[in-house]
C-alpha positions, 0 to 999 in steps of 0.5 A: 270393880274398875273405876272409870277414868273420870269417876268422882272419888271420895274417902272410904267412910260410911254415913250413918243415921242422923242423931241429935247434936251430931254433925256429918261431913264428907268430901268428894273430888270431882274430875273436870268433866261434865259427865261427872255431874250425874254421879255427884248428884246421886252421891249427894242424894244417897249421902243426905238420905243415909244421914236421915235427911231424905226430905232435903235430898232432892234440893241438895242434889239439884244444888250440887248439880248446879254448883258443880256444873258452874265450876266445870263450865266457868273455871279453867284450872287443872286440879279436880274440883272439891265438893264438901257436904256437911250437916250440923245444927239443922243445916245441910251445907254444900260447898264447891271449891276450885282454884279460880279466884278470878271468875266469881259467880254472877247471877244472870237474867237469861232470856227465855231462849237462852240455854244457859245462865239459870244455875244461880237462879235455881240455887237461889230458889232452893237454898236458904242462903248461898254465897261465895268466898275467895280463899288463898288457893281459889274460891268456894261457892256454897249453899245451905238448906235448913232442915228439920231432921225426922228425930226433931219433927213434931206435929205442931198441932199436938202438944208434947206430953211430959212423958214424950218429952222425957223419952 
């Protein structure tokens, strides 16, 4: 199958179901075109779901779309943007890296009629934490979602019996 010229690309490694004590990470190279945002969102949703964290997929997709769009609209570098997707210790982390260490994200207060300026507000409302760090080659903007994987979820109203706890 031929890839279209500006399709996001990733290393060929398969995702697996989430297992206690395991961490996952994947990276995606995103071309500097706005039409890449849709495939980025789908990739994030499919990956998070494949890791057994489907309840976080919708928020992760939205955050990935906003982080990627912000990097595409507000930076002017040449190389592709890199999206990192990670899971460890009950946290899904999305991180977008670009080569622009000057244009740091700033939360805006858009008027109801403004077409732009809501990306960080959306990220802030969905993520448990988010931030920016300047690196030696640009910046990284990240957001984290705290998740309870299905294998750790219990009904809090029902005590776990010793037999269940030992399984």
